[in-house]
C-alpha positions as CSV (number, residue, x, y, z in Angstrom):
1,M,149.5,54.3,20.1
2,R,150.5,58.0,21.4
3,K,154.1,58.1,21.6
4,I,155.5,60.6,24.3
5,Y,159.8,60.5,25.2
6,A,160.9,62.1,27.8
7,L,164.7,63.0,27.5
8,L,165.3,59.9,25.2
9,A,168.1,59.3,23.5
10,A,167.5,57.8,20.1
11,M,171.2,56.8,18.8
12,V,171.4,57.1,14.9
13,F,173.6,55.3,12.6
14,T,176.5,56.9,13.0
15,S,179.4,56.2,15.7
16,L,178.9,58.6,18.9
17,T,176.0,60.6,17.3
18,Y,172.6,61.1,19.2
19,S,169.5,62.8,18.4
20,Q,167.5,63.7,21.7
21,V,163.4,63.3,21.3
22,Y,161.8,65.3,24.2
23,L,158.2,64.6,23.0
24,Y,156.7,63.2,20.1
25,E,152.9,62.8,19.4
26,D,151.6,61.3,16.1
27,F,147.8,61.3,17.2
28,S,147.8,57.4,16.0
29,S,145.2,56.9,19.5
30,G,142.6,58.4,18.0
31,T,141.7,60.1,21.0
32,M,141.2,64.2,21.2
33,P,143.2,65.2,23.3
34,P,145.8,63.0,23.2
35,T,146.6,61.7,27.1
36,G,148.7,64.6,28.6
37,W,147.7,67.1,26.3
38,S,144.8,69.9,26.4
39,F,142.8,72.4,24.5
40,D,142.7,76.1,25.2
41,G,139.6,77.9,23.8
42,L,136.9,76.4,21.4
43,P,137.8,72.6,22.4
44,N,135.2,71.2,20.3
45,Q,136.7,72.4,17.0
46,W,139.5,70.1,17.6
47,S,139.0,66.3,16.5
48,S,140.8,63.3,15.2
49,S,140.4,63.0,11.7
50,P,140.8,59.7,9.5
51,S,142.8,61.5,7.2
52,S,146.5,62.1,6.2
53,N,146.2,65.2,4.9
54,A,149.1,67.1,6.7
55,G,151.6,65.0,5.0
56,G,152.1,62.0,7.7
57,S,149.7,58.8,8.3
58,S,146.2,59.0,9.5
59,P,144.5,59.9,11.9
60,E,145.6,63.2,12.7
61,A,144.5,66.2,14.2
62,K,142.1,68.6,12.5
63,F,141.0,72.1,13.4
64,T,137.4,72.8,11.7
65,Y,136.4,76.4,11.3
66,I,133.8,78.4,13.6
67,N,132.1,82.1,13.2
68,Q,133.9,83.6,16.0
69,N,136.8,86.1,16.4
70,T,139.3,84.6,19.3
71,T,142.3,82.3,19.8
72,S,142.3,78.4,20.1
73,R,145.6,76.4,21.2
74,I,146.3,72.9,21.1
75,V,148.5,72.5,24.2
76,S,151.1,70.2,25.1
77,P,152.2,68.3,27.9
78,V,154.6,70.0,30.9
79,V,158.4,69.0,29.3
80,D,161.3,68.7,31.8
81,L,164.1,70.5,29.5
82,T,166.4,71.4,32.1
83,G,169.9,71.4,30.7
84,A,168.9,71.0,27.2
85,T,170.2,73.3,24.6
86,G,169.7,73.8,20.6
87,V,165.9,72.6,21.3
88,T,163.9,72.6,18.2
89,L,160.0,72.0,17.6
90,S,159.1,70.7,14.4
91,F,155.4,69.6,13.1
92,K,153.4,68.7,9.5
93,Y,150.3,70.5,8.5
94,F,148.1,71.6,5.9
95,Y,146.2,74.8,6.3
96,D,142.6,74.6,4.0
97,Y,142.4,78.4,3.5
98,Y,139.0,80.2,2.8
99,A,139.5,83.8,3.5
100,G,142.2,86.0,4.8
101,G,142.6,86.8,8.4
102,P,143.7,84.3,10.4
103,Q,147.2,83.8,12.1
104,I,148.8,80.2,13.0
105,G,151.7,79.9,14.7
106,V,153.6,78.2,18.1
107,A,154.2,80.1,21.5
108,T,156.0,78.7,24.8
109,R,156.0,79.6,28.3
110,F,156.7,78.1,31.8
111,G,154.4,76.9,34.3
112,T,151.1,78.9,33.6
113,G,152.7,82.0,32.6
114,A,152.1,84.1,29.5
115,W,152.7,83.0,25.9
116,T,155.4,84.0,23.9
117,V,155.1,83.7,20.0
118,A,158.2,81.9,18.5
119,W,156.8,81.5,15.3
120,Q,153.5,83.1,13.4
121,T,152.0,83.4,9.7
122,T,149.4,84.5,8.1
123,P,148.0,82.5,5.1
124,T,147.1,83.9,2.3
125,G,146.1,80.5,0.6
126,N,146.8,76.8,0.8
127,Q,149.7,76.0,3.1
128,G,151.1,72.9,2.8
129,P,151.2,69.9,3.2
130,K,154.6,70.7,5.0
131,T,156.9,70.3,7.8
132,Q,157.2,73.6,10.0
133,I,160.3,73.5,12.2
134,V,160.5,76.1,14.8
135,P,164.0,76.8,16.6
136,L,163.4,77.4,20.3
137,T,165.4,79.5,22.5
138,N,165.9,80.2,26.4
139,V,163.4,77.0,27.1
140,S,166.2,75.0,29.5
141,Q,163.6,74.6,32.5
142,S,161.5,71.8,34.1
143,N,158.2,73.0,33.4
144,F,158.4,74.0,29.9
145,Q,155.1,74.0,27.5
146,F,154.1,75.1,24.2
147,C,151.1,75.4,22.4
148,I,150.3,75.3,18.6
149,F,147.5,77.9,18.2
150,I,145.2,79.6,15.6
151,T,144.2,83.2,16.4
152,G,141.7,86.0,14.5
153,N,138.4,85.3,12.1
154,L,138.2,82.0,12.5
155,Y,135.3,81.5,10.0
156,N,138.2,82.3,7.0
157,V,139.8,78.4,7.5
158,D,138.0,76.0,6.5
159,Y,139.9,73.4,8.5
160,W,143.3,73.2,9.7
161,F,145.3,69.3,9.9
162,I,148.0,69.0,11.9
163,D,150.4,65.5,12.7
164,D,153.9,64.6,13.6
165,I,154.5,66.7,16.7
166,K,158.4,66.8,17.6
167,L,160.1,68.5,20.1
168,F,164.1,67.6,19.9
169,T,167.7,68.6,20.0
170,P,168.4,68.3,16.1
171,L,171.7,66.8,14.6
172,A,174.5,68.9,13.2
173,L,174.0,67.4,9.8
174,D,170.4,65.6,9.0
175,A,168.7,65.9,6.0
176,G,165.3,64.5,5.2
177,L,163.5,63.7,2.1
178,S,159.8,64.7,3.1
179,S,158.0,63.7,-0.2
180,V,158.5,62.4,-3.8
181,T,155.7,63.5,-6.4
182,I,155.4,60.8,-9.3
183,P,152.2,59.7,-10.9
184,R,150.8,56.6,-9.7
185,Y,150.0,55.4,-13.6
186,V,151.5,56.7,-16.7
187,Q,151.0,55.5,-20.1
188,S,153.6,53.1,-21.1
189,G,156.2,54.7,-23.3
190,S,155.5,58.3,-22.3
191,S,158.0,60.2,-19.9
192,F,157.5,62.1,-16.6
193,S,159.9,63.5,-14.1
194,L,160.3,62.9,-10.6
195,K,160.1,65.8,-8.3
196,G,160.8,66.0,-4.0
197,V,161.2,68.4,-1.3
198,V,164.2,68.2,1.2
199,T,163.9,69.7,4.2
200,N,167.0,70.8,6.7
201,E,166.2,68.9,9.7
202,G,169.7,69.6,11.3
203,S,171.4,72.4,12.8
204,S,173.9,73.4,10.1
205,P,173.4,74.6,7.2
206,I,172.9,72.5,3.8
207,N,174.8,73.5,0.9
208,S,174.7,70.7,-1.2
209,F,173.2,66.9,-1.5
210,N,173.1,64.1,-4.3
211,V,169.5,62.6,-5.2
212,S,169.4,59.3,-6.9
213,Y,166.4,57.2,-8.0
214,T,166.3,53.4,-9.2
215,I,163.8,51.5,-10.9
216,D,163.2,47.8,-9.8
217,G,166.6,48.3,-8.1
218,G,168.5,48.9,-11.4
219,V,171.2,51.5,-12.2
220,P,170.9,54.9,-9.8
221,Q,169.9,57.8,-11.8
222,N,171.9,60.4,-9.7
223,Y,171.5,64.3,-9.6
224,T,173.7,66.7,-7.9
225,V,171.8,70.0,-6.3
226,V,174.9,72.5,-5.5
227,G,175.0,76.2,-4.7
228,I,172.1,76.4,-1.9
229,N,172.0,77.6,1.7
230,L,169.2,75.5,3.2
231,A,168.9,76.7,7.2
232,L,167.5,74.8,9.9
233,G,163.9,74.3,8.8
234,N,164.1,75.2,5.4
235,Q,162.8,73.3,2.5
236,Y,164.0,72.9,-1.2
237,V,162.0,71.7,-4.0
238,F,163.8,69.8,-6.5
239,T,162.9,68.2,-10.4
240,H,165.5,65.1,-11.0
241,T,167.2,65.9,-14.2
242,T,166.6,62.6,-16.0
243,P,163.0,61.6,-16.7
244,I,161.7,58.3,-16.3
245,V,160.3,56.5,-19.5
246,L,158.6,53.1,-18.1
247,Q,158.7,51.1,-21.7
248,D,156.6,48.3,-20.9
249,V,153.5,47.4,-19.6
250,G,153.5,46.8,-15.9
251,T,154.5,47.7,-11.8
252,Y,157.5,49.4,-11.0
253,E,159.0,50.2,-7.5
254,I,160.8,53.5,-7.6
255,V,163.4,54.3,-4.8
256,T,164.4,57.7,-4.5
257,T,167.4,58.1,-2.0
258,I,169.4,61.5,-0.7
259,T,173.1,61.1,-0.3
260,A,176.4,63.0,0.2
261,V,175.0,66.0,2.2
262,N,177.7,68.7,1.9
263,G,179.8,66.2,0.4
264,G,179.5,64.0,3.6
265,T,177.6,61.6,5.7
266,D,173.8,62.1,6.9
267,L,173.4,61.7,10.5
268,D,170.4,60.1,10.2
269,P,170.2,57.9,7.4
270,S,166.2,56.7,8.4
271,N,164.6,59.6,6.9
272,N,166.7,59.6,3.6
273,T,164.9,57.1,1.0
274,I,160.8,56.8,0.1
275,E,159.8,54.1,-1.8
276,K,156.7,54.5,-4.7
277,T,155.1,52.2,-7.0
278,V,154.2,53.0,-10.3
279,G,152.0,51.3,-13.2
280,A,152.5,51.5,-16.7
281,V,149.5,50.8,-18.7
282,S,148.9,49.8,-22.3
283,F,146.4,52.6,-23.2
284,V,144.2,55.5,-20.9
285,P,141.2,54.5,-19.6
286,V,137.9,56.8,-20.5
287,K,137.5,58.4,-17.2
288,K,134.7,60.4,-15.6
289,V,134.7,62.1,-12.3
290,L,132.8,62.3,-9.4
291,A,132.2,64.8,-7.0
292,E,129.5,63.9,-3.7
293,E,128.4,67.3,-1.8
294,A,126.8,67.1,1.5
295,T,123.7,69.3,1.7
296,G,120.2,69.5,2.9
297,T,117.4,72.1,2.3
298,W,117.7,73.1,5.9
299,C,121.5,74.2,5.1
300,Q,121.4,78.3,4.6
301,W,124.9,78.0,2.8
302,C,124.0,74.9,0.9
303,V,122.5,77.2,-2.0
304,R,126.1,77.6,-2.9
305,G,126.1,74.0,-3.4
306,I,123.5,74.1,-6.0
307,C,125.0,77.0,-8.0
308,F,128.5,75.1,-8.6
309,M,127.2,71.6,-8.8
310,D,124.6,73.1,-11.4
311,Y,127.9,75.0,-13.3
312,M,129.6,71.9,-13.1
313,A,127.3,69.3,-14.8
314,E,126.7,72.4,-17.6
315,T,130.2,73.0,-18.1
316,Y,131.6,69.1,-18.1
317,P,128.7,67.2,-19.1
318,E,130.6,64.4,-20.6
319,T,133.0,63.8,-17.9
320,W,131.5,65.1,-14.3
321,I,129.3,63.5,-12.4
322,G,127.1,65.1,-9.0
323,I,125.7,63.5,-6.1
324,A,124.2,65.6,-3.7
325,V,123.7,63.6,-0.2
326,H,120.9,65.2,1.4
327,N,120.9,65.4,5.3
328,G,117.2,66.5,7.7
329,D,114.7,66.6,4.7
330,P,112.8,64.7,2.8
331,M,115.5,63.2,0.8
332,V,117.6,62.0,2.6
333,N,119.0,58.5,2.1
334,T,120.1,57.7,5.8
335,V,122.4,55.1,5.2
336,Y,124.3,57.2,2.5
337,D,123.9,60.6,4.9
338,N,125.3,58.6,7.9
339,A,128.7,57.6,6.1
340,I,129.0,61.1,4.1
341,S,131.3,62.5,7.0
342,N,133.9,59.4,6.6
343,I,133.5,59.5,2.7
344,I,134.8,63.4,2.8
345,P,138.2,64.2,3.8
346,G,138.3,66.4,6.6
347,F,134.6,66.5,6.7
348,A,133.9,70.3,8.0
349,G,129.7,70.4,7.9
350,Y,127.6,71.5,5.3
351,P,127.7,72.4,2.5
352,S,131.3,70.3,2.0
353,V,132.5,68.6,-1.0
354,T,134.9,65.9,-2.3
355,T,135.9,65.2,-5.7
356,D,136.4,60.8,-6.0
357,R,136.5,60.9,-2.3
358,T,139.8,62.5,-2.2
359,A,141.3,65.6,-0.2
360,G,141.9,68.4,-1.6
361,D,138.6,70.0,-1.6
362,S,136.0,71.1,0.9
363,D,133.7,74.4,-0.2
364,P,131.5,73.6,-3.6
365,S,133.8,76.4,-4.9
366,D,136.8,73.6,-5.1
367,L,134.7,71.6,-7.3
368,E,136.1,72.8,-10.2
369,A,139.9,72.8,-9.4
370,G,139.3,69.3,-7.8
371,Y,137.4,68.2,-11.4
372,E,140.8,69.1,-13.0
373,R,143.2,67.7,-10.7
374,R,141.2,64.1,-11.2
375,L,140.7,63.8,-14.9
376,A,144.8,64.4,-15.3
377,A,145.3,61.0,-12.8
378,I,145.0,57.8,-14.8
379,S,142.8,55.1,-14.0
380,P,144.2,51.3,-14.0
381,A,140.5,50.6,-15.1
382,T,137.9,51.3,-17.5
383,L,134.2,51.5,-16.2
384,E,130.9,50.5,-18.3
385,I,127.5,50.3,-17.3
386,V,126.5,47.1,-20.0
387,N,123.7,45.0,-20.6
388,Y,120.8,47.2,-19.2
389,G,117.6,46.2,-18.9
390,W,114.5,47.7,-17.7
391,N,111.0,46.2,-17.3
392,P,108.2,48.6,-16.5
393,D,105.9,46.2,-15.4
394,T,108.0,45.5,-12.2
395,R,110.1,48.2,-12.6
396,E,113.2,46.0,-12.1
397,V,116.4,47.3,-13.5
398,T,119.4,45.0,-14.5
399,F,122.8,45.5,-15.6
400,D,126.1,44.7,-15.4
401,L,129.2,47.1,-14.4
402,Q,132.0,46.1,-16.4
403,S,136.2,46.8,-16.2
404,E,139.2,46.6,-18.5
405,F,142.2,46.6,-16.5
406,V,145.2,48.3,-17.9
407,A,147.8,47.2,-14.8
408,D,148.1,44.9,-12.3
409,I,146.0,45.2,-9.2
410,N,147.0,43.7,-6.0
411,S,144.7,45.5,-3.3
412,E,141.1,45.2,-2.8
413,L,138.7,47.3,-5.3
414,R,135.0,47.4,-5.4
415,F,132.3,47.9,-7.6
416,G,129.4,49.8,-6.4
417,V,126.2,52.0,-8.0
418,I,124.3,55.1,-7.0
419,F,121.2,55.7,-8.4
420,V,120.8,59.7,-8.8
421,E,117.4,61.4,-9.6
422,D,116.7,65.0,-11.2
423,S,114.2,67.4,-10.6
424,L,112.7,66.4,-7.4
425,W,110.1,68.5,-5.6
426,G,107.5,68.8,-2.6
427,T,104.8,71.0,-1.7
428,T,105.5,71.1,2.5
429,S,107.7,73.3,4.3
430,Q,110.5,70.7,4.6
431,W,111.1,71.4,0.8
432,N,111.6,75.2,1.8
433,Q,115.2,75.8,0.9
434,S,117.2,77.8,3.4
435,N,119.0,81.0,2.1
436,A,121.8,83.1,3.4
437,Y,122.2,84.8,0.2
438,A,119.3,86.6,0.7
439,G,119.2,90.2,0.0
440,G,122.5,90.3,-1.5
441,G,124.4,91.0,1.7
442,Q,126.5,88.0,0.9
443,G,127.5,88.8,-2.6
444,A,125.7,87.0,-5.8
445,M,125.1,83.5,-6.2
446,C,123.6,82.2,-9.3
447,G,120.7,84.5,-8.2
448,F,119.7,83.2,-4.9
449,E,120.5,87.0,-3.7
450,N,117.5,87.9,-5.6
451,K,115.7,84.8,-3.6
452,P,113.9,85.0,0.1
453,A,115.7,83.6,2.9
454,S,113.5,80.5,2.7
455,I,113.0,79.9,-0.7
456,P,109.3,78.4,-1.1
457,A,109.1,74.5,-2.0
458,A,107.0,75.5,-5.3
459,Q,110.6,77.3,-6.3
460,M,112.4,74.8,-5.7
461,H,113.5,71.7,-8.0
462,Y,116.7,69.9,-6.8
463,D,118.9,67.8,-9.0
464,H,121.8,65.3,-8.3
465,V,119.7,63.7,-5.4
466,A,121.2,60.4,-4.4
467,R,118.2,58.3,-3.9
468,E,120.4,54.7,-3.0
469,I,123.6,53.1,-3.1
470,L,124.5,49.7,-3.6
471,D,125.4,47.6,-1.9
472,S,126.8,50.2,0.9
473,P,128.5,53.9,0.8
474,Y,131.8,52.0,0.1
475,G,130.9,49.2,-2.6
476,T,129.9,45.8,-2.7
477,A,132.3,43.6,-1.1
478,G,133.4,41.0,-3.2
479,S,132.6,42.2,-6.7
480,L,136.2,42.1,-7.7
481,P,139.2,39.7,-6.8
482,M,142.3,41.0,-5.0
483,N,144.4,39.9,-7.5
484,I,143.8,41.6,-10.7
485,A,145.9,40.8,-13.8
486,T,146.5,43.4,-16.9
487,G,144.2,42.7,-19.9
488,S,141.4,41.5,-17.6
489,V,137.9,42.1,-18.1
490,I,135.7,41.5,-15.0
491,T,131.9,41.8,-14.9
492,Y,129.3,41.9,-12.1
493,N,125.7,42.3,-12.0
494,Y,123.0,44.5,-10.3
495,T,119.4,44.0,-10.0
496,Y,117.1,46.8,-8.1
497,T,113.9,47.4,-7.9
498,I,112.7,51.2,-8.5
499,P,110.5,52.3,-5.6
500,A,107.1,53.6,-7.2
501,S,107.7,57.2,-5.9
502,W,110.6,57.5,-7.9
503,R,110.6,58.7,-11.6
504,Y,112.2,56.7,-14.1
505,D,112.5,59.4,-16.7
506,K,114.4,61.3,-14.3
507,L,117.0,58.5,-12.7
508,H,120.8,58.1,-13.6
509,V,122.4,55.0,-13.0
510,V,125.6,55.9,-11.7
511,G,128.6,53.3,-11.4
512,I,131.8,53.3,-9.2
513,L,135.1,51.5,-8.6
514,I,136.2,52.3,-5.7
515,D,139.7,51.5,-4.3
516,Q,139.1,50.1,-0.8
517,T,142.6,50.4,0.5
518,T,142.6,54.1,0.1
519,G,139.2,54.9,-0.1
520,E,139.1,56.9,-3.3
521,I,137.2,56.6,-6.6
522,I,139.4,55.6,-9.5
523,N,136.9,55.4,-11.8
524,A,133.2,56.5,-12.5
525,N,130.1,56.2,-15.4
526,N,126.8,57.0,-15.9
527,E,126.4,56.3,-19.5
528,I,124.5,53.2,-19.8
529,S,126.7,52.4,-23.0
530,T,125.1,48.8,-24.6
531,Y,122.5,49.9,-27.2
532,V,120.6,51.8,-25.2
533,G,117.7,53.0,-27.1
534,V,117.7,50.7,-29.7
535,N,114.5,49.1,-29.9
536,S,115.3,46.1,-32.0
537,P,117.2,43.1,-30.7
538,V,117.8,41.8,-34.0
539,F,119.9,44.9,-34.6
540,E,121.7,44.6,-31.1
541,K,123.8,41.5,-31.9
542,G,124.6,42.6,-35.3
543,V,127.3,45.1,-34.4
544,A,130.9,44.2,-34.4
545,V,134.0,45.8,-34.5
546,Y,137.2,43.9,-34.6
547,P,140.1,43.8,-34.6
548,N,139.6,46.0,-31.0
549,P,142.4,46.9,-29.9
550,F,144.1,47.6,-33.3
551,G,146.7,48.6,-35.1
552,D,146.8,49.5,-38.4
553,Y,142.9,49.4,-39.0
554,T,139.5,48.4,-37.1
555,N,136.1,47.0,-39.0
556,V,133.0,48.3,-37.8
557,S,130.4,45.5,-39.0
558,F,126.4,45.5,-38.6
559,N,123.6,43.6,-40.3
560,L,120.6,45.5,-41.8
561,D,116.9,44.3,-41.8
562,K,116.3,47.2,-44.3
563,A,118.3,49.8,-46.4
564,S,119.7,52.4,-43.9
565,K,121.6,55.3,-43.7
566,A,124.8,54.8,-41.5
567,G,127.7,56.6,-40.3
568,V,130.4,56.5,-37.9
569,E,132.2,59.3,-35.7
570,V,135.2,58.9,-33.4
571,Y,135.9,60.9,-30.5
572,D,138.8,61.3,-27.9
573,M,138.4,60.8,-23.9
574,F,137.9,64.6,-23.3
575,G,134.9,64.6,-26.0
576,K,136.4,66.1,-28.9
577,Q,135.8,64.4,-32.5
578,I,138.9,63.1,-34.1
579,F,137.0,62.3,-37.4
580,S,134.2,60.7,-39.2
581,V,132.7,58.7,-41.6
582,K,130.1,60.3,-43.5
583,E,126.5,59.1,-43.5
584,R,125.3,57.2,-46.4
585,E,122.8,54.2,-47.7
586,Y,123.8,50.7,-47.0
587,A,121.9,47.9,-48.1
588,T,120.1,44.9,-46.5
589,G,122.3,42.3,-45.1
590,Q,125.6,42.6,-43.4
591,N,127.8,45.9,-43.9
592,L,130.7,47.0,-43.4
593,I,132.9,50.3,-42.7
594,R,136.9,50.0,-42.3
595,I,138.7,52.7,-39.9
596,G,142.2,53.5,-40.4
597,S,144.4,54.3,-37.3
598,N,146.9,57.3,-39.4
599,D,145.4,60.1,-37.1
600,L,144.8,58.2,-33.8
601,P,147.9,57.5,-31.4
602,N,148.0,55.2,-29.1
603,G,145.0,55.6,-26.8
604,M,141.2,54.7,-26.0
605,Y,138.3,56.6,-27.9
606,I,134.8,56.2,-28.1
607,L,133.4,54.9,-31.4
608,K,129.5,55.9,-32.3
609,L,128.1,54.2,-34.7
610,T,124.5,55.9,-36.2
611,I,121.7,54.2,-38.1
612,D,119.0,56.1,-39.0
613,N,117.8,57.3,-35.8
614,Q,119.5,55.0,-33.7
615,V,123.2,54.8,-32.1
616,V,125.4,52.2,-30.7
617,T,128.6,53.3,-28.7
618,R,132.0,51.4,-28.5
619,K,135.0,52.0,-26.6
620,I,138.0,51.3,-29.1
621,S,141.7,51.2,-28.3
622,V,144.8,51.7,-30.6
623,I,147.9,50.2,-29.8
624,K,150.9,50.9,-32.7
């Protein structure tokens, strides 16, 4: 619901202390522009976004790039500030940088007069999420208005997110805990630091404050910041000096609070505390990162997507999965295509990308940074494709998605499946690829600068193409229970008939694990790990790894129907070989290879057993 307060005095928890809020807008109505607001220039570039990139709560306002050199403003309602003094404007924003040039700022006016700039900056990179505070002077009139504007070459911004606009008279002493940064999941026994940002939202400079955190209501851990001079609107980034160690597996509530501002009492304690939940896990599950790209053969800039998607697939073949979701061409999957603008946070047209359906990416050139960001995030569960079967006569595939959970879950998760096909091609003009890089005027782009503006279909083969998504773009409802305990192993079966027009030898089956609450993909896999390529069912059933998890050692047991060579390799989650047991001849019958854990710290690994030309893969974990 839209919140506009005219001359509203909000009493704060201190004797005879008041803060006046004249206008507040959080865009929660989802209507753009909100009631009383207006757009001046390029109204179609402003929209309501179901994201929280600016640092507030969803939804928020979003400005999307356009190939024009002009000015666009979001303009406030008229506010009566008669007799008001010390008025301040604050808002949260995230500026997604593409190239230099545009300026962003705040301007004020009275009635229909000319705009006077009150604050302005030229971003040289991504900005935020941050709170911008702008002190305003000489505004005490009945017909006051302000605007938040962007001006210049507006093609050089990807998008600009804005939220929580507040026009108010600040309290004398008001420090706000703007953000706290801690991981969502950590390995039990490992340490991490609590980091945060404090913003001065009061009129008096801040010279010191205390920041403390508690774990599940325990003893506060204190850290005092002194010797600073934080003026109104400025921010201080801190790292708490006492690292956090969560020894036992489980879920912890960490509450961070700032107190003793300038050695006294903060006049508004409502913005001084942030609560976050951290899960400590027994081991770090193997993780693959999934990227989705909005593309189409008609899109002249989408060859940039082809370039960077291929680069990622070639550079990180074991830990990155790419999905090209086509629009308006023969490769479109209508259901997936219709959902892509909601799947990609802050969707800004074609080509756009997202990594694990999280914010922080936009252009295909961001894929590598997004991959590195998400690979470092611990998943609360493994994800495997097991019990895979294929009937070439009926073209039916059947398999299970299976997850082992290393943290308690108390929210809705879903399994999902995406079928992806490589090397698609066609013969009609709809398969021609538009190419803005033709002639080299836009710079080099993987050789596309040497190809024509419309690349003939005969010269194009399309990879990573999304063919189907089960059972919806947001996974399969009810595929996982709402409450999952640490150590649970949950399996869900899928059966699907491959259309005759799909080439089975070019298909990939991609499993995904989705957090339905946040919308993010928390793990993915395209490796069919249960005996794929092994022809003998007797051989399949004869392999066992025990104990698993293991402490000092584990046994790899296998049964041979004839004498064969066998060996073992162990890899870490990044694909680095840790050690191996050299191949040698083993006799018919039951055999055993014992592996010690001397060279293996606690964690998860991939064990590959090779017998002649057959390979069996197992996930193993070490807990000492």
